[in-house]
N, CA, C and O atoms as a Maestro MAE file, in Angstrom:
{
 s_m_m2io_version
 :::
 2.0.0
}

f_m_ct {
 s_m_title
 :::
 protein
 m_atom[344] {
  # First column is atom index #
  i_m_mmod_type
  r_m_x_coord
  r_m_y_coord
  r_m_z_coord
  i_m_residue_number
  s_m_chain_name
  s_m_pdb_residue_name
  s_m_pdb_atom_name
  i_m_atomic_number
  :::
  1 25 -40.949 33.080 -12.779 1 A "MET " " N  " 7
  2 3 -40.421 31.750 -13.425 1 A "MET " " CA " 6
  3 2 -39.131 32.176 -13.887 1 A "MET " " C  " 6
  4 15 -38.197 31.381 -13.788 1 A "MET " " O  " 8
  5 25 -38.945 33.315 -14.377 2 A "LEU " " N  " 7
  6 3 -37.454 33.759 -14.945 2 A "LEU " " CA " 6
  7 2 -36.540 33.508 -14.003 2 A "LEU " " C  " 6
  8 15 -35.449 33.075 -14.372 2 A "LEU " " O  " 8
  9 25 -36.822 33.750 -12.445 3 A "ARG " " N  " 7
  10 3 -35.754 33.796 -11.323 3 A "ARG " " CA " 6
  11 2 -35.481 32.516 -11.546 3 A "ARG " " C  " 6
  12 15 -34.400 32.214 -12.052 3 A "ARG " " O  " 8
  13 25 -36.561 31.402 -11.151 4 A "PHE " " N  " 7
  14 3 -36.097 30.062 -11.169 4 A "PHE " " CA " 6
  15 2 -35.195 29.480 -12.237 4 A "PHE " " C  " 6
  16 15 -34.318 28.697 -11.873 4 A "PHE " " O  " 8
  17 25 -35.350 29.849 -13.800 5 A "ASN " " N  " 7
  18 3 -34.656 29.408 -14.680 5 A "ASN " " CA " 6
  19 2 -33.251 29.930 -14.671 5 A "ASN " " C  " 6
  20 15 -32.310 29.382 -15.244 5 A "ASN " " O  " 8
  21 25 -33.190 31.036 -13.973 6 A "VAL " " N  " 7
  22 3 -31.776 31.703 -13.710 6 A "VAL " " CA " 6
  23 2 -31.100 30.930 -13.028 6 A "VAL " " C  " 6
  24 15 -29.957 30.674 -13.406 6 A "VAL " " O  " 8
  25 25 -31.711 30.244 -11.622 7 A "ILE " " N  " 7
  26 3 -31.410 29.803 -10.622 7 A "ILE " " CA " 6
  27 2 -30.715 28.110 -11.204 7 A "ILE " " C  " 6
  28 15 -29.626 27.573 -10.998 7 A "ILE " " O  " 8
  29 25 -32.056 27.635 -12.057 8 A "LEU " " N  " 7
  30 3 -31.160 26.333 -12.395 8 A "LEU " " CA " 6
  31 2 -30.377 26.461 -13.218 8 A "LEU " " C  " 6
  32 15 -29.496 25.604 -13.154 8 A "LEU " " O  " 8
  33 25 -30.236 27.398 -14.269 9 A "LEU " " N  " 7
  34 3 -28.683 27.664 -15.088 9 A "LEU " " CA " 6
  35 2 -27.647 27.760 -14.241 9 A "LEU " " C  " 6
  36 15 -26.598 27.142 -14.423 9 A "LEU " " O  " 8
  37 25 -27.819 28.394 -13.435 10 A "MET " " N  " 7
  38 3 -26.457 28.432 -12.617 10 A "MET " " CA " 6
  39 2 -26.335 27.345 -12.168 10 A "MET " " C  " 6
  40 15 -25.282 26.768 -12.443 10 A "MET " " O  " 8
  41 25 -27.138 26.776 -11.484 11 A "ILE " " N  " 7
  42 3 -26.974 25.289 -10.911 11 A "ILE " " CA " 6
  43 2 -26.222 24.353 -11.797 11 A "ILE " " C  " 6
  44 15 -25.403 23.521 -11.407 11 A "ILE " " O  " 8
  45 25 -26.653 24.617 -13.261 12 A "VAL " " N  " 7
  46 3 -26.031 23.417 -14.182 12 A "VAL " " CA " 6
  47 2 -24.777 23.756 -14.583 12 A "VAL " " C  " 6
  48 15 -23.939 22.942 -14.969 12 A "VAL " " O  " 8
  49 25 -24.543 25.521 -14.465 13 A "VAL " " N  " 7
  50 3 -23.198 25.805 -14.751 13 A "VAL " " CA " 6
  51 2 -22.208 25.501 -14.041 13 A "VAL " " C  " 6
  52 15 -21.093 25.386 -14.550 13 A "VAL " " O  " 8
  53 25 -22.464 25.282 -12.515 14 A "PHE " " N  " 7
  54 3 -21.501 25.075 -11.733 14 A "PHE " " CA " 6
  55 2 -21.402 23.468 -11.447 14 A "PHE " " C  " 6
  56 15 -20.455 22.930 -10.873 14 A "PHE " " O  " 8
  57 25 -22.410 22.891 -11.890 15 A "CYS " " N  " 7
  58 3 -22.115 21.526 -11.990 15 A "CYS " " CA " 6
  59 2 -21.159 21.088 -13.093 15 A "CYS " " C  " 6
  60 15 -20.265 20.266 -12.887 15 A "CYS " " O  " 8
  61 25 -21.376 21.658 -14.249 16 A "ALA " " N  " 7
  62 3 -20.602 21.485 -15.703 16 A "ALA " " CA " 6
  63 2 -19.073 21.655 -15.088 16 A "ALA " " C  " 6
  64 15 -18.222 20.765 -15.081 16 A "ALA " " O  " 8
  65 25 -18.931 22.877 -14.619 17 A "LEU " " N  " 7
  66 3 -17.711 23.039 -13.898 17 A "LEU " " CA " 6
  67 2 -16.978 22.408 -12.747 17 A "LEU " " C  " 6
  68 15 -15.807 22.450 -12.370 17 A "LEU " " O  " 8
  69 25 -17.893 21.902 -12.383 18 A "GLY " " N  " 7
  70 3 -17.630 20.702 -11.115 18 A "GLY " " CA " 6
  71 2 -16.695 19.254 -12.181 18 A "GLY " " C  " 6
  72 15 -15.541 18.830 -12.118 18 A "GLY " " O  " 8
  73 25 -17.713 18.931 -12.940 19 A "VAL " " N  " 7
  74 3 -17.241 17.813 -13.803 19 A "VAL " " CA " 6
  75 2 -15.702 18.093 -14.564 19 A "VAL " " C  " 6
  76 15 -14.694 17.393 -14.657 19 A "VAL " " O  " 8
  77 25 -15.949 19.067 -14.911 20 A "VAL " " N  " 7
  78 3 -14.747 19.613 -15.584 20 A "VAL " " CA " 6
  79 2 -13.355 19.680 -14.869 20 A "VAL " " C  " 6
  80 15 -12.273 19.436 -15.403 20 A "VAL " " O  " 8
  81 25 -13.540 20.007 -13.730 21 A "THR " " N  " 7
  82 3 -12.592 20.130 -12.800 21 A "THR " " CA " 6
  83 2 -12.166 18.887 -12.257 21 A "THR " " C  " 6
  84 15 -10.961 18.676 -12.113 21 A "THR " " O  " 8
  85 25 -13.138 17.922 -11.894 22 A "SER " " N  " 7
  86 3 -12.895 16.528 -11.643 22 A "SER " " CA " 6
  87 2 -12.137 15.642 -12.369 22 A "SER " " C  " 6
  88 15 -11.315 14.869 -11.876 22 A "SER " " O  " 8
  89 25 -12.490 15.779 -13.917 23 A "GLN " " N  " 7
  90 3 -12.197 15.077 -14.623 23 A "GLN " " CA " 6
  91 2 -10.585 15.590 -15.001 23 A "GLN " " C  " 6
  92 15 -9.784 14.727 -15.359 23 A "GLN " " O  " 8
  93 25 -10.168 16.973 -14.910 24 A "HIS " " N  " 7
  94 3 -8.883 17.412 -15.232 24 A "HIS " " CA " 6
  95 2 -7.844 16.526 -14.264 24 A "HIS " " C  " 6
  96 15 -7.000 15.653 -14.470 24 A "HIS " " O  " 8
  97 25 -8.307 17.145 -13.233 25 A "ARG " " N  " 7
  98 3 -7.791 16.470 -11.866 25 A "ARG " " CA " 6
  99 2 -7.837 14.906 -11.712 25 A "ARG " " C  " 6
  100 15 -7.028 14.329 -10.984 25 A "ARG " " O  " 8
  101 25 -8.848 14.207 -12.449 26 A "ALA " " N  " 7
  102 3 -7.997 12.369 -12.658 26 A "ALA " " CA " 6
  103 2 -7.302 12.305 -13.531 26 A "ALA " " C  " 6
  104 15 -6.450 11.417 -13.501 26 A "ALA " " O  " 8
  105 25 -7.355 13.114 -14.556 27 A "ARG " " N  " 7
  106 3 -6.320 13.041 -15.555 27 A "ARG " " CA " 6
  107 2 -4.931 13.287 -15.124 27 A "ARG " " C  " 6
  108 15 -4.005 12.512 -15.362 27 A "ARG " " O  " 8
  109 25 -4.806 14.611 -14.354 28 A "LYS " " N  " 7
  110 3 -3.288 14.911 -13.857 28 A "LYS " " CA " 6
  111 2 -3.062 13.316 -12.841 28 A "LYS " " C  " 6
  112 15 -2.040 12.700 -13.146 28 A "LYS " " O  " 8
  113 25 -3.802 12.771 -11.885 29 A "LEU " " N  " 7
  114 3 -3.304 11.895 -10.887 29 A "LEU " " CA " 6
  115 2 -3.158 10.569 -11.731 29 A "LEU " " C  " 6
  116 15 -2.329 9.724 -11.395 29 A "LEU " " O  " 8
  117 25 -3.925 10.406 -12.766 30 A "PHE " " N  " 7
  118 3 -3.268 9.315 -13.750 30 A "PHE " " CA " 6
  119 2 -2.105 9.352 -14.356 30 A "PHE " " C  " 6
  120 15 -1.425 8.367 -14.646 30 A "PHE " " O  " 8
  121 25 -1.812 10.626 -14.589 31 A "GLN " " N  " 7
  122 3 -0.331 10.697 -15.260 31 A "GLN " " CA " 6
  123 2 0.409 10.359 -14.205 31 A "GLN " " C  " 6
  124 15 1.230 9.449 -14.325 31 A "GLN " " O  " 8
  125 25 0.263 10.959 -13.125 32 A "ALA " " N  " 7
  126 3 1.431 10.736 -12.158 32 A "ALA " " CA " 6
  127 2 1.504 9.203 -11.447 32 A "ALA " " C  " 6
  128 15 2.529 8.644 -11.059 32 A "ALA " " O  " 8
  129 25 0.269 8.741 -11.394 33 A "LEU " " N  " 7
  130 3 0.379 7.164 -11.293 33 A "LEU " " CA " 6
  131 2 1.143 6.428 -12.255 33 A "LEU " " C  " 6
  132 15 1.918 5.560 -11.855 33 A "LEU " " O  " 8
  133 25 0.987 6.727 -13.759 34 A "GLU " " N  " 7
  134 3 1.642 6.271 -14.510 34 A "GLU " " CA " 6
  135 2 3.273 6.392 -14.441 34 A "GLU " " C  " 6
  136 15 4.041 5.478 -14.742 34 A "GLU " " O  " 8
  137 25 3.760 8.052 -13.864 35 A "ALA " " N  " 7
  138 3 5.167 8.101 -13.966 35 A "ALA " " CA " 6
  139 2 5.688 7.378 -12.803 35 A "ALA " " C  " 6
  140 15 6.863 7.013 -12.857 35 A "ALA " " O  " 8
  141 25 4.893 7.079 -11.608 36 A "GLU " " N  " 7
  142 3 5.158 6.264 -10.516 36 A "GLU " " CA " 6
  143 2 5.603 4.896 -10.879 36 A "GLU " " C  " 6
  144 15 6.716 4.509 -10.523 36 A "GLU " " O  " 8
  145 25 4.716 4.055 -11.641 37 A "GLN " " N  " 7
  146 3 4.673 3.014 -11.947 37 A "GLN " " CA " 6
  147 2 5.906 2.881 -12.714 37 A "GLN " " C  " 6
  148 15 6.631 1.920 -12.457 37 A "GLN " " O  " 8
  149 25 6.334 3.932 -13.862 38 A "GLU " " N  " 7
  150 3 7.427 3.694 -14.680 38 A "GLU " " CA " 6
  151 2 8.750 3.788 -13.568 38 A "GLU " " C  " 6
  152 15 9.851 3.290 -13.801 38 A "GLU " " O  " 8
  153 25 8.483 4.348 -12.632 39 A "ARG " " N  " 7
  154 3 9.735 4.638 -11.505 39 A "ARG " " CA " 6
  155 2 10.038 3.371 -10.997 39 A "ARG " " C  " 6
  156 15 11.142 2.839 -10.875 39 A "ARG " " O  " 8
  157 25 8.468 2.782 -10.601 40 A "ALA " " N  " 7
  158 3 8.896 1.603 -9.907 40 A "ALA " " CA " 6
  159 2 9.548 0.277 -10.754 40 A "ALA " " C  " 6
  160 15 10.309 -0.544 -10.243 40 A "ALA " " O  " 8
  161 25 9.147 0.259 -11.952 41 A "ARG " " N  " 7
  162 3 9.611 -0.891 -13.101 41 A "ARG " " CA " 6
  163 2 11.047 -0.324 -13.188 41 A "ARG " " C  " 6
  164 15 11.827 -1.202 -13.558 41 A "ARG " " O  " 8
  165 25 11.659 0.909 -12.954 42 A "GLN " " N  " 7
  166 3 13.136 1.072 -13.211 42 A "GLN " " CA " 6
  167 2 13.851 0.482 -11.972 42 A "GLN " " C  " 6
  168 15 14.900 -0.134 -12.160 42 A "GLN " " O  " 8
  169 25 13.440 0.602 -10.920 43 A "LEU " " N  " 7
  170 3 13.768 0.633 -9.548 43 A "LEU " " CA " 6
  171 2 13.961 -1.083 -9.199 43 A "LEU " " C  " 6
  172 15 14.788 -1.548 -8.415 43 A "LEU " " O  " 8
  173 25 13.014 -1.816 -9.967 44 A "ASP " " N  " 7
  174 3 12.982 -3.195 -10.208 44 A "ASP " " CA " 6
  175 2 14.044 -3.576 -11.006 44 A "ASP " " C  " 6
  176 15 14.720 -4.512 -10.579 44 A "ASP " " O  " 8
  177 25 14.411 -2.987 -12.251 45 A "VAL " " N  " 7
  178 3 15.338 -3.568 -13.022 45 A "VAL " " CA " 6
  179 2 16.713 -3.061 -12.248 45 A "VAL " " C  " 6
  180 15 17.661 -3.843 -12.179 45 A "VAL " " O  " 8
  181 25 16.797 -1.834 -11.710 46 A "GLU " " N  " 7
  182 3 18.163 -1.628 -10.802 46 A "GLU " " CA " 6
  183 2 18.232 -2.500 -9.709 46 A "GLU " " C  " 6
  184 15 19.408 -2.763 -9.458 46 A "GLU " " O  " 8
  185 25 17.293 -3.154 -8.822 47 A "TYR " " N  " 7
  186 3 17.139 -3.820 -7.953 47 A "TYR " " CA " 6
  187 2 18.039 -5.081 -8.358 47 A "TYR " " C  " 6
  188 15 19.028 -5.493 -7.752 47 A "TYR " " O  " 8
  189 25 17.486 -5.579 -9.484 48 A "GLY " " N  " 7
  190 3 17.815 -7.189 -9.709 48 A "GLY " " CA " 6
  191 2 19.209 -6.907 -10.626 48 A "GLY " " C  " 6
  192 15 19.866 -7.927 -10.835 48 A "GLY " " O  " 8
  193 25 19.738 -5.666 -11.195 49 A "GLN " " N  " 7
  194 3 21.038 -5.605 -11.374 49 A "GLN " " CA " 6
  195 2 22.183 -5.488 -10.138 49 A "GLN " " C  " 6
  196 15 23.379 -5.766 -10.234 49 A "GLN " " O  " 8
  197 25 21.686 -5.148 -9.319 50 A "LEU " " N  " 7
  198 3 22.327 -5.366 -7.864 50 A "LEU " " CA " 6
  199 2 22.562 -6.308 -7.318 50 A "LEU " " C  " 6
  200 15 23.669 -6.575 -6.851 50 A "LEU " " O  " 8
  201 25 21.371 -7.156 -7.249 51 A "GLN " " N  " 7
  202 3 21.490 -8.473 -6.892 51 A "GLN " " CA " 6
  203 2 22.330 -9.489 -7.751 51 A "GLN " " C  " 6
  204 15 22.725 -10.552 -7.274 51 A "GLN " " O  " 8
  205 25 22.522 -9.191 -8.743 52 A "LEU " " N  " 7
  206 3 23.209 -9.906 -9.697 52 A "LEU " " CA " 6
  207 2 24.811 -9.355 -9.488 52 A "LEU " " C  " 6
  208 15 25.529 -10.346 -9.625 52 A "LEU " " O  " 8
  209 25 25.488 -8.371 -9.259 53 A "GLU " " N  " 7
  210 3 26.346 -7.649 -8.863 53 A "GLU " " CA " 6
  211 2 26.771 -8.275 -7.579 53 A "GLU " " C  " 6
  212 15 27.900 -8.735 -7.407 53 A "GLU " " O  " 8
  213 25 26.007 -8.276 -6.855 54 A "MET " " N  " 7
  214 3 26.363 -8.730 -5.428 54 A "MET " " CA " 6
  215 2 26.690 -10.418 -5.284 54 A "MET " " C  " 6
  216 15 27.495 -10.958 -4.525 54 A "MET " " O  " 8
  217 25 25.786 -11.036 -6.271 55 A "SER " " N  " 7
  218 3 25.876 -12.253 -6.292 55 A "SER " " CA " 6
  219 2 27.515 -12.493 -6.627 55 A "SER " " C  " 6
  220 15 28.105 -13.409 -6.054 55 A "SER " " O  " 8
  221 25 28.240 -11.587 -7.622 56 A "THR " " N  " 7
  222 3 29.071 -12.013 -8.504 56 A "THR " " CA " 6
  223 2 30.431 -11.618 -7.295 56 A "THR " " C  " 6
  224 15 31.473 -12.271 -7.243 56 A "THR " " O  " 8
  225 25 30.131 -10.491 -6.448 57 A "TRP " " N  " 7
  226 3 31.347 -10.193 -5.456 57 A "TRP " " CA " 6
  227 2 31.278 -10.981 -4.428 57 A "TRP " " C  " 6
  228 15 32.180 -10.964 -3.590 57 A "TRP " " O  " 8
  229 25 30.212 -11.798 -4.311 58 A "ALA " " N  " 7
  230 3 30.108 -12.973 -3.218 58 A "ALA " " CA " 6
  231 2 30.471 -14.469 -3.619 58 A "ALA " " C  " 6
  232 15 30.265 -15.490 -2.962 58 A "ALA " " O  " 8
  233 25 31.077 -14.332 -4.894 59 A "ASN " " N  " 7
  234 3 31.195 -15.620 -5.231 59 A "ASN " " CA " 6
  235 2 32.463 -16.287 -4.822 59 A "ASN " " C  " 6
  236 15 33.573 -15.764 -4.725 59 A "ASN " " O  " 8
  237 25 32.137 -17.476 -4.605 60 A "HIS " " N  " 7
  238 3 32.983 -18.625 -3.750 60 A "HIS " " CA " 6
  239 2 34.748 -18.558 -4.631 60 A "HIS " " C  " 6
  240 15 35.769 -18.319 -3.985 60 A "HIS " " O  " 8
  241 25 34.750 -18.739 -5.676 61 A "PRO " " N  " 7
  242 3 35.984 -18.632 -6.268 61 A "PRO " " CA " 6
  243 2 36.517 -17.175 -6.223 61 A "PRO " " C  " 6
  244 15 37.738 -17.026 -6.266 61 A "PRO " " O  " 8
  245 25 35.888 -16.326 -6.158 62 A "ARG " " N  " 7
  246 3 36.598 -15.007 -6.049 62 A "ARG " " CA " 6
  247 2 37.230 -14.575 -4.820 62 A "ARG " " C  " 6
  248 15 38.279 -13.932 -4.801 62 A "ARG " " O  " 8
  249 25 36.460 -15.002 -3.606 63 A "ILE " " N  " 7
  250 3 36.698 -15.034 -2.070 63 A "ILE " " CA " 6
  251 2 38.339 -16.030 -1.863 63 A "ILE " " C  " 6
  252 15 39.362 -15.793 -1.221 63 A "ILE " " O  " 8
  253 25 37.988 -16.997 -2.614 64 A "GLU " " N  " 7
  254 3 39.105 -17.880 -2.355 64 A "GLU " " CA " 6
  255 2 40.429 -17.236 -3.028 64 A "GLU " " C  " 6
  256 15 41.572 -17.221 -2.569 64 A "GLU " " O  " 8
  257 25 40.010 -16.780 -4.087 65 A "LYS " " N  " 7
  258 3 41.558 -15.925 -4.941 65 A "LYS " " CA " 6
  259 2 42.019 -14.867 -4.147 65 A "LYS " " C  " 6
  260 15 43.201 -14.628 -3.899 65 A "LYS " " O  " 8
  261 25 40.755 -14.062 -3.646 66 A "ILE " " N  " 7
  262 3 41.443 -13.036 -2.533 66 A "ILE " " CA " 6
  263 2 41.804 -13.573 -1.496 66 A "ILE " " C  " 6
  264 15 42.737 -12.853 -1.141 66 A "ILE " " O  " 8
  265 25 41.689 -14.418 -0.705 67 A "ALA " " N  " 7
  266 3 42.181 -14.901 0.644 67 A "ALA " " CA " 6
  267 2 43.487 -15.555 0.004 67 A "ALA " " C  " 6
  268 15 44.438 -15.382 0.766 67 A "ALA " " O  " 8
  269 25 43.863 -16.299 -1.231 68 A "ARG " " N  " 7
  270 3 45.253 -16.742 -1.581 68 A "ARG " " CA " 6
  271 2 46.252 -15.575 -1.935 68 A "ARG " " C  " 6
  272 15 47.367 -15.481 -1.422 68 A "ARG " " O  " 8
  273 25 45.692 -14.616 -2.948 69 A "ASP " " N  " 7
  274 3 46.619 -13.536 -3.252 69 A "ASP " " CA " 6
  275 2 46.963 -12.533 -2.227 69 A "ASP " " C  " 6
  276 15 48.143 -12.303 -1.962 69 A "ASP " " O  " 8
  277 25 45.744 -11.769 -1.485 70 A "ARG " " N  " 7
  278 3 45.784 -10.524 -1.089 70 A "ARG " " CA " 6
  279 2 46.194 -10.929 0.554 70 A "ARG " " C  " 6
  280 15 46.938 -10.148 1.148 70 A "ARG " " O  " 8
  281 25 45.713 -12.110 1.233 71 A "LEU " " N  " 7
  282 3 45.923 -12.306 2.412 71 A "LEU " " CA " 6
  283 2 46.773 -13.579 2.835 71 A "LEU " " C  " 6
  284 15 46.893 -14.077 3.954 71 A "LEU " " O  " 8
  285 25 47.334 -13.968 1.610 72 A "HIS " " N  " 7
  286 3 48.295 -15.254 1.953 72 A "HIS " " CA " 6
  287 2 48.094 -16.509 2.298 72 A "HIS " " C  " 6
  288 15 49.043 -17.269 2.488 72 A "HIS " " O  " 8
  289 25 46.742 -16.911 2.431 73 A "MET " " N  " 7
  290 3 45.872 -17.733 2.845 73 A "MET " " CA " 6
  291 2 46.097 -18.915 2.065 73 A "MET " " C  " 6
  292 15 46.050 -18.792 0.841 73 A "MET " " O  " 8
  293 25 46.431 -20.513 2.776 74 A "VAL " " N  " 7
  294 3 46.492 -21.518 2.306 74 A "VAL " " CA " 6
  295 2 45.463 -22.402 3.035 74 A "VAL " " C  " 6
  296 15 45.138 -22.230 4.210 74 A "VAL " " O  " 8
  297 25 44.846 -23.636 2.001 75 A "THR " " N  " 7
  298 3 44.294 -24.743 2.634 75 A "THR " " CA " 6
  299 2 44.953 -25.313 3.443 75 A "THR " " C  " 6
  300 15 46.093 -25.480 3.008 75 A "THR " " O  " 8
  301 25 44.784 -25.788 4.625 76 A "PRO " " N  " 7
  302 3 45.318 -26.733 5.698 76 A "PRO " " CA " 6
  303 2 45.416 -27.975 5.050 76 A "PRO " " C  " 6
  304 15 44.626 -28.376 4.195 76 A "PRO " " O  " 8
  305 25 46.488 -28.633 5.512 77 A "ASP " " N  " 7
  306 3 46.523 -30.070 4.954 77 A "ASP " " CA " 6
  307 2 45.431 -30.817 5.697 77 A "ASP " " C  " 6
  308 15 44.839 -30.430 6.704 77 A "ASP " " O  " 8
  309 25 45.245 -32.071 4.964 78 A "SER " " N  " 7
  310 3 44.248 -33.090 5.772 78 A "SER " " CA " 6
  311 2 44.520 -33.653 7.011 78 A "SER " " C  " 6
  312 15 43.657 -34.162 7.726 78 A "SER " " O  " 8
  313 25 46.134 -33.545 7.383 79 A "THR " " N  " 7
  314 3 46.300 -34.014 8.813 79 A "THR " " CA " 6
  315 2 46.119 -33.291 9.763 79 A "THR " " C  " 6
  316 15 46.093 -33.743 10.907 79 A "THR " " O  " 8
  317 25 45.945 -31.934 9.468 80 A "VAL " " N  " 7
  318 3 46.024 -30.879 10.540 80 A "VAL " " CA " 6
  319 2 44.724 -30.434 10.764 80 A "VAL " " C  " 6
  320 15 44.428 -29.682 11.693 80 A "VAL " " O  " 8
  321 25 43.739 -30.980 9.739 81 A "THR " " N  " 7
  322 3 42.379 -30.678 10.112 81 A "THR " " CA " 6
  323 2 41.956 -31.893 10.774 81 A "THR " " C  " 6
  324 15 41.145 -31.610 11.656 81 A "THR " " O  " 8
  325 25 42.204 -33.242 10.690 82 A "ASN " " N  " 7
  326 3 42.067 -34.510 11.378 82 A "ASN " " CA " 6
  327 2 42.630 -34.021 12.906 82 A "ASN " " C  " 6
  328 15 41.929 -34.317 13.874 82 A "ASN " " O  " 8
  329 25 43.559 -33.471 13.065 83 A "LYS " " N  " 7
  330 3 43.784 -33.607 14.494 83 A "LYS " " CA " 6
  331 2 42.865 -32.750 15.178 83 A "LYS " " C  " 6
  332 15 42.632 -32.947 16.371 83 A "LYS " " O  " 8
  333 25 42.326 -31.832 14.554 84 A "GLY " " N  " 7
  334 3 41.462 -30.685 15.482 84 A "GLY " " CA " 6
  335 2 40.172 -31.486 15.540 84 A "GLY " " C  " 6
  336 15 39.502 -31.314 16.558 84 A "GLY " " O  " 8
  337 25 39.687 -32.366 14.591 85 A "ALA " " N  " 7
  338 3 38.394 -33.201 14.908 85 A "ALA " " CA " 6
  339 2 38.276 -33.701 16.473 85 A "ALA " " C  " 6
  340 15 37.293 -33.637 17.211 85 A "ALA " " O  " 8
  341 25 39.538 -34.199 16.731 86 A "ARG " " N  " 7
  342 3 39.529 -35.190 17.746 86 A "ARG " " CA " 6
  343 2 39.127 -34.606 19.033 86 A "ARG " " C  " 6
  344 15 39.060 -35.313 20.038 86 A "ARG " " O  " 8
  :::
 }
 m_bond[343] {
  # First column is bond index #
  i_m_from
  i_m_to
  i_m_order
  :::
  1 1 2 1
  2 2 3 1
  3 3 4 2
  4 3 5 1
  5 5 6 1
  6 6 7 1
  7 7 8 2
  8 7 9 1
  9 9 10 1
  10 10 11 1
  11 11 12 2
  12 11 13 1
  13 13 14 1
  14 14 15 1
  15 15 16 2
  16 15 17 1
  17 17 18 1
  18 18 19 1
  19 19 20 2
  20 19 21 1
  21 21 22 1
  22 22 23 1
  23 23 24 2
  24 23 25 1
  25 25 26 1
  26 26 27 1
  27 27 28 2
  28 27 29 1
  29 29 30 1
  30 30 31 1
  31 31 32 2
  32 31 33 1
  33 33 34 1
  34 34 35 1
  35 35 36 2
  36 35 37 1
  37 37 38 1
  38 38 39 1
  39 39 40 2
  40 39 41 1
  41 41 42 1
  42 42 43 1
  43 43 44 2
  44 43 45 1
  45 45 46 1
  46 46 47 1
  47 47 48 2
  48 47 49 1
  49 49 50 1
  50 50 51 1
  51 51 52 2
  52 51 53 1
  53 53 54 1
  54 54 55 1
  55 55 56 2
  56 55 57 1
  57 57 58 1
  58 58 59 1
  59 59 60 2
  60 59 61 1
  61 61 62 1
  62 62 63 1
  63 63 64 2
  64 63 65 1
  65 65 66 1
  66 66 67 1
  67 67 68 2
  68 67 69 1
  69 69 70 1
  70 70 71 1
  71 71 72 2
  72 71 73 1
  73 73 74 1
  74 74 75 1
  75 75 76 2
  76 75 77 1
  77 77 78 1
  78 78 79 1
  79 79 80 2
  80 79 81 1
  81 81 82 1
  82 82 83 1
  83 83 84 2
  84 83 85 1
  85 85 86 1
  86 86 87 1
  87 87 88 2
  88 87 89 1
  89 89 90 1
  90 90 91 1
  91 91 92 2
  92 91 93 1
  93 93 94 1
  94 94 95 1
  95 95 96 2
  96 95 97 1
  97 97 98 1
  98 98 99 1
  99 99 100 2
  100 99 101 1
  101 101 102 1
  102 102 103 1
  103 103 104 2
  104 103 105 1
  105 105 106 1
  106 106 107 1
  107 107 108 2
  108 107 109 1
  109 109 110 1
  110 110 111 1
  111 111 112 2
  112 111 113 1
  113 113 114 1
  114 114 115 1
  115 115 116 2
  116 115 117 1
  117 117 118 1
  118 118 119 1
  119 119 120 2
  120 119 121 1
  121 121 122 1
  122 122 123 1
  123 123 124 2
  124 123 125 1
  125 125 126 1
  126 126 127 1
  127 127 128 2
  128 127 129 1
  129 129 130 1
  130 130 131 1
  131 131 132 2
  132 131 133 1
  133 133 134 1
  134 134 135 1
  135 135 136 2
  136 135 137 1
  137 137 138 1
  138 138 139 1
  139 139 140 2
  140 139 141 1
  141 141 142 1
  142 142 143 1
  143 143 144 2
  144 143 145 1
  145 145 146 1
  146 146 147 1
  147 147 148 2
  148 147 149 1
  149 149 150 1
  150 150 151 1
  151 151 152 2
  152 151 153 1
  153 153 154 1
  154 154 155 1
  155 155 156 2
  156 155 157 1
  157 157 158 1
  158 158 159 1
  159 159 160 2
  160 159 161 1
  161 161 162 1
  162 162 163 1
  163 163 164 2
  164 163 165 1
  165 165 166 1
  166 166 167 1
  167 167 168 2
  168 167 169 1
  169 169 170 1
  170 170 171 1
  171 171 172 2
  172 171 173 1
  173 173 174 1
  174 174 175 1
  175 175 176 2
  176 175 177 1
  177 177 178 1
  178 178 179 1
  179 179 180 2
  180 179 181 1
  181 181 182 1
  182 182 183 1
  183 183 184 2
  184 183 185 1
  185 185 186 1
  186 186 187 1
  187 187 188 2
  188 187 189 1
  189 189 190 1
  190 190 191 1
  191 191 192 2
  192 191 193 1
  193 193 194 1
  194 194 195 1
  195 195 196 2
  196 195 197 1
  197 197 198 1
  198 198 199 1
  199 199 200 2
  200 199 201 1
  201 201 202 1
  202 202 203 1
  203 203 204 2
  204 203 205 1
  205 205 206 1
  206 206 207 1
  207 207 208 2
  208 207 209 1
  209 209 210 1
  210 210 211 1
  211 211 212 2
  212 211 213 1
  213 213 214 1
  214 214 215 1
  215 215 216 2
  216 215 217 1
  217 217 218 1
  218 218 219 1
  219 219 220 2
  220 219 221 1
  221 221 222 1
  222 222 223 1
  223 223 224 2
  224 223 225 1
  225 225 226 1
  226 226 227 1
  227 227 228 2
  228 227 229 1
  229 229 230 1
  230 230 231 1
  231 231 232 2
  232 231 233 1
  233 233 234 1
  234 234 235 1
  235 235 236 2
  236 235 237 1
  237 237 238 1
  238 238 239 1
  239 239 240 2
  240 239 241 1
  241 241 242 1
  242 242 243 1
  243 243 244 2
  244 243 245 1
  245 245 246 1
  246 246 247 1
  247 247 248 2
  248 247 249 1
  249 249 250 1
  250 250 251 1
  251 251 252 2
  252 251 253 1
  253 253 254 1
  254 254 255 1
  255 255 256 2
  256 255 257 1
  257 257 258 1
  258 258 259 1
  259 259 260 2
  260 259 261 1
  261 261 262 1
  262 262 263 1
  263 263 264 2
  264 263 265 1
  265 265 266 1
  266 266 267 1
  267 267 268 2
  268 267 269 1
  269 269 270 1
  270 270 271 1
  271 271 272 2
  272 271 273 1
  273 273 274 1
  274 274 275 1
  275 275 276 2
  276 275 277 1
  277 277 278 1
  278 278 279 1
  279 279 280 2
  280 279 281 1
  281 281 282 1
  282 282 283 1
  283 283 284 2
  284 283 285 1
  285 285 286 1
  286 286 287 1
  287 287 288 2
  288 287 289 1
  289 289 290 1
  290 290 291 1
  291 291 292 2
  292 291 293 1
  293 293 294 1
  294 294 295 1
  295 295 296 2
  296 295 297 1
  297 297 298 1
  298 298 299 1
  299 299 300 2
  300 299 301 1
  301 301 302 1
  302 302 303 1
  303 303 304 2
  304 303 305 1
  305 305 306 1
  306 306 307 1
  307 307 308 2
  308 307 309 1
  309 309 310 1
  310 310 311 1
  311 311 312 2
  312 311 313 1
  313 313 314 1
  314 314 315 1
  315 315 316 2
  316 315 317 1
  317 317 318 1
  318 318 319 1
  319 319 320 2
  320 319 321 1
  321 321 322 1
  322 322 323 1
  323 323 324 2
  324 323 325 1
  325 325 326 1
  326 326 327 1
  327 327 328 2
  328 327 329 1
  329 329 330 1
  330 330 331 1
  331 331 332 2
  332 331 333 1
  333 333 334 1
  334 334 335 1
  335 335 336 2
  336 335 337 1
  337 337 338 1
  338 338 339 1
  339 339 340 2
  340 339 341 1
  341 341 342 1
  342 342 343 1
  343 343 344 2
  :::
 }
}
């Protein structure tokens, strides 16, 4: 009977160690998940800022100003554009 109790005690101790180990691992994984979710939120904010910046750079008046100032382009007369339509 003593041998049976010792075996049961060893099984209980191993099960308890298994529970503690799995809980520790679960907590570590949850911390990693929280960190990755925070990183995803930061990347979403950065993506929104980059989209805003890109829309600013592609703004029509800005492109028109660059075309006039740097490239010395001008808007053609309506007579010139009407001749090309024929």
